[in-house]
C-alpha positions as CSV (number, residue, x, y, z in Angstrom):
1,M,76.3,96.1,68.6
2,N,74.0,93.1,67.9
3,R,77.0,91.1,67.1
4,I,78.6,91.8,70.5
5,I,75.4,91.0,72.3
6,G,75.2,87.7,70.3
7,I,78.8,86.8,71.3
8,L,78.2,87.7,74.9
9,F,75.0,85.5,75.0
10,A,76.9,82.5,73.4
11,I,79.7,82.8,76.0
12,I,77.1,82.9,78.8
13,V,75.3,79.8,77.5
14,L,78.6,77.9,77.1
15,V,79.7,78.8,80.6
16,S,76.4,77.8,82.2
17,C,76.3,74.5,80.3
18,N,79.8,73.6,81.3
19,S,79.3,74.4,85.0
20,Q,77.0,71.3,85.4
21,K,79.5,69.0,83.7
22,V,81.3,68.4,87.1
23,Y,78.2,66.8,88.5
24,S,77.8,64.2,85.7
25,D,81.4,63.4,84.7
26,F,82.8,61.3,87.5
27,D,84.3,57.9,88.3
28,I,83.2,57.8,91.9
29,S,80.5,59.7,93.7
30,Y,79.7,60.0,97.4
31,S,76.7,62.0,98.4
32,K,74.7,62.7,101.6
33,S,71.4,64.5,101.6
34,G,68.2,65.0,103.5
35,G,67.2,65.2,107.1
36,Y,64.9,67.4,109.1
37,A,67.2,70.4,108.4
38,P,68.4,69.3,104.9
39,V,72.1,68.8,104.3
40,Y,73.6,68.3,100.8
41,E,77.2,67.0,100.6
42,N,78.8,65.7,97.5
43,L,82.3,64.3,96.7
44,L,82.9,63.6,93.1
45,I,86.1,61.9,91.9
46,K,87.4,61.8,88.3
47,G,90.9,60.3,88.1
48,N,92.9,62.2,90.8
49,N,90.7,65.3,90.7
50,V,88.0,65.8,93.3
51,H,85.1,68.2,93.5
52,Y,83.5,68.7,97.0
53,S,80.5,70.7,97.8
54,F,78.5,71.1,101.0
55,E,75.3,73.0,101.7
56,G,73.5,73.0,105.0
57,Q,73.6,74.2,108.6
58,G,73.7,77.7,107.3
59,K,76.9,77.0,105.5
60,K,77.7,76.6,101.7
61,Y,81.0,75.9,100.2
62,K,82.8,74.2,97.3
63,Q,86.4,73.0,96.8
64,D,88.3,71.2,94.2
65,F,91.5,69.2,95.1
66,K,93.6,66.3,94.0
67,I,94.0,63.0,95.8
68,S,97.1,60.7,95.6
69,N,97.1,57.4,93.8
70,E,97.6,55.8,97.3
71,D,94.3,57.4,98.4
72,L,92.5,56.0,95.3
73,K,94.1,52.6,95.9
74,K,93.0,52.6,99.5
75,L,89.5,53.4,98.5
76,D,89.3,50.8,95.8
77,Q,90.7,48.2,98.3
78,T,88.2,49.1,100.9
79,L,85.4,48.8,98.4
80,S,86.7,45.3,97.3
81,Q,87.4,44.0,100.8
82,N,84.0,45.0,102.0
83,N,82.2,43.5,99.0
84,F,80.6,46.7,97.8
85,R,78.8,45.1,94.9
86,R,77.2,42.5,97.3
87,I,75.9,44.9,99.9
88,Q,72.2,44.5,100.1
89,E,69.7,47.3,100.7
90,S,66.6,46.8,102.9
91,R,63.1,47.3,101.6
92,K,62.0,49.3,104.6
93,K,61.2,52.9,103.9
94,L,62.7,55.8,106.0
95,Y,61.6,59.3,105.8
96,D,63.4,62.5,106.9
97,N,66.6,60.6,107.3
98,I,70.0,61.8,106.0
99,T,70.7,59.4,103.2
100,T,74.1,58.4,101.8
101,S,74.7,57.2,98.2
102,I,77.8,55.8,96.6
103,N,78.0,55.4,92.8
104,I,81.0,53.7,91.2
105,K,81.1,54.1,87.4
106,K,84.3,52.1,86.5
107,G,86.4,49.3,87.8
108,P,85.7,46.0,89.5
109,N,83.4,47.6,92.1
110,E,81.1,49.2,89.5
111,G,77.7,49.8,91.0
112,S,75.4,52.0,93.1
113,K,74.3,51.6,96.7
114,T,72.3,53.8,99.1
115,D,71.2,53.5,102.6
116,A,67.9,55.4,101.9
117,S,66.0,52.3,102.9
118,L,68.7,51.1,105.3
119,I,71.3,48.4,104.7
120,V,70.6,44.8,105.6
121,P,72.1,44.2,109.1
122,N,74.6,41.5,107.8
123,F,76.2,44.2,105.6
124,Q,76.1,47.2,107.9
125,T,79.8,46.8,109.1
126,N,80.9,46.6,105.4
127,W,78.9,49.7,104.6
128,N,80.3,51.6,107.7
129,N,83.8,50.7,106.6
130,I,83.3,52.1,103.2
131,L,81.7,55.3,104.6
132,Q,84.6,55.8,106.9
133,V,87.1,55.8,104.0
134,F,85.1,58.6,102.2
135,Q,84.8,60.6,105.5
136,E,88.6,60.3,105.9
137,L,89.1,61.7,102.4
138,I,86.9,64.6,103.2
139,N,88.4,65.2,106.6
140,N,92.0,65.1,105.3
141,N,91.5,67.3,102.2
142,V,88.6,69.7,102.7
143,K,89.4,73.0,104.4
144,K,86.1,74.1,105.8
145,Q,85.5,77.8,106.4
């Protein structure tokens, strides 16, 4: 009996540890969070595999899907064409604002940017172009309940 309980405990520990792996093992991350009525939206890309989660406005859902190489290429081209690595963040502080963060872990556009303190006006168009591509990925692939 003790042996069975020990095996069940080990399985539970392994499953719970593995469930958080999706949030740390990614090549590209897009997340939105915050606001007066908090919203949490995450899009994590590893290769062609994507994990999407949303929580807010009384809704909560998760979805895994695959994206094509063309979608990945379009995303990478948009990051390059809009000089993702050169986008400058402002020093002004904002509170109770929905913040968007993008984190690229590999490739020529490797870096991390957030609009938590706003984006310098000269780079706002570039930032909006990049956000638009991520939003298109979400709109074209996520089936919201």
